[in-house]
C-alpha positions in Angstrom: 158.9 -41.6 83.2 156.1 -39.4 82.0 152.9 -38.8 83.8 149.7 -36.9 83.0 148.0 -35.9 86.2 144.4 -34.9 86.2 142.6 -33.4 89.3 139.3 -35.3 89.4 136.0 -35.2 91.1 135.8 -39.0 90.6 137.5 -41.6 88.3 137.1 -45.3 87.7 138.7 -48.1 85.7 136.6 -50.8 84.1 137.7 -54.0 82.6 135.3 -56.2 80.6 132.4 -54.0 81.6 133.1 -54.4 85.4 134.5 -51.6 87.6 138.0 -52.7 88.7 138.8 -49.7 90.9 137.5 -46.2 91.6 138.2 -43.0 93.5 136.3 -40.0 94.6 138.1 -36.6 94.6 141.8 -36.7 94.0 144.3 -37.3 91.2 144.2 -39.7 88.2 147.8 -40.4 87.3 148.5 -41.9 83.9 152.0 -43.3 83.9 154.4 -44.3 81.1 157.8 -45.9 81.7 160.9 -46.1 79.4 164.0 -48.4 79.7 166.2 -45.6 81.0 164.0 -44.9 84.0 165.5 -45.7 87.5 164.3 -46.0 91.1 165.7 -42.5 91.6 163.1 -41.2 89.1 160.4 -43.1 91.0 161.5 -41.3 94.2 161.6 -37.9 92.6 158.3 -38.2 90.7 156.3 -39.7 93.6 157.7 -36.8 95.8 156.5 -34.3 93.2 153.1 -35.9 92.9 152.3 -36.0 96.7 153.6 -32.4 97.2 152.0 -30.9 94.0 149.7 -28.1 95.2 146.7 -28.4 92.9 143.9 -28.5 95.4 142.1 -25.4 96.6 142.6 -23.8 100.0 139.9 -22.0 101.9 140.4 -19.0 99.5 139.8 -21.1 96.4 143.5 -20.8 95.5 145.4 -24.0 94.4 147.6 -24.1 97.4 147.2 -27.6 98.9 148.6 -31.0 98.2 146.8 -34.4 98.0 148.4 -35.2 101.3 147.0 -32.1 103.0 143.5 -32.6 101.6 143.6 -36.4 102.2 142.3 -37.0 98.6 142.7 -40.2 96.7 145.1 -41.2 93.9 144.6 -43.6 91.1 147.5 -44.8 88.9 147.0 -46.3 85.5 149.8 -47.5 83.2 149.7 -45.9 79.8 152.5 -46.7 77.4 151.0 -44.5 74.7 152.2 -41.4 76.5 155.5 -42.1 74.8 153.9 -42.1 71.3 156.1 -40.5 68.7 154.2 -39.0 65.7 157.3 -37.6 64.0 157.0 -39.8 61.0 153.8 -40.6 59.2 150.4 -40.9 60.9 150.8 -44.2 62.8 152.4 -43.5 66.3 155.5 -45.3 67.2 155.8 -46.5 70.8 159.5 -47.5 70.6 160.4 -45.4 73.7 157.9 -47.2 75.9 159.4 -50.1 77.9 158.3 -53.7 77.4 156.4 -55.4 80.2 159.3 -57.3 81.7 160.9 -53.9 82.7 157.9 -51.6 83.1 155.6 -53.9 85.2 158.0 -54.1 88.2 158.7 -50.3 87.9 154.9 -49.6 87.8 154.4 -51.8 90.9 157.4 -50.1 92.7 155.9 -46.7 91.7 152.6 -47.6 93.3 154.2 -48.9 96.5 156.4 -45.8 96.8 153.4 -43.5 96.2 151.4 -45.4 98.9 154.2 -44.9 101.5 154.4 -41.2 100.7 150.6 -40.7 100.6 150.1 -42.7 103.8 147.3 -44.8 102.4 146.5 -47.3 99.6 146.5 -46.0 96.0 143.9 -47.3 93.5 145.2 -48.5 90.2 144.4 -50.1 86.9 145.4 -53.6 85.8 148.8 -53.5 84.1 148.5 -54.5 80.4 144.7 -54.9 80.4 142.3 -53.3 78.0 140.8 -50.7 80.3 138.1 -48.1 80.1 138.8 -45.0 82.2 136.0 -42.7 83.2 136.7 -39.4 85.0 135.3 -36.0 85.8 138.3 -33.6 85.4 138.0 -31.0 88.1 138.8 -27.5 86.9 140.0 -28.7 84.5 143.4 -29.2 86.0 145.8 -31.3 83.9 149.6 -31.4 84.6 152.3 -33.2 82.5 155.6 -34.2 84.1 158.5 -35.9 82.4 161.4 -36.9 84.6 163.8 -36.3 81.8 163.1 -32.5 82.0 162.2 -32.2 85.7 159.9 -29.2 85.0 
């Protein structure tokens, strides 16, 4: 699994010109899944996300987690995070899982994140043509790949 996490002041997902979901302050998590991903990686990654200290404390130091600040999380599936540009100029998405594997993993990821966060998580619509609007706060952008656990 690979995620791009953006600390946001607000974010929304629109489909066909209509707002599908939105959040105020919190995290926008773009998620890509590959065939070798397991439920263990869901557990590890969701733990990392809810404990990631990227929100300011009273001294303006990034020292608080989304759980501590009670901020929101939005998760959007984005297979293009596994784009390979090694050959030519047209990206290859061969590492990204097909929907029959990635949709249930995406749904399990969201349910697991909700349990650890203690409240509902907003999300996009799997497989839809979505427009994402966000105000990146900081900017703070973090990339995590479960293969490297960095």
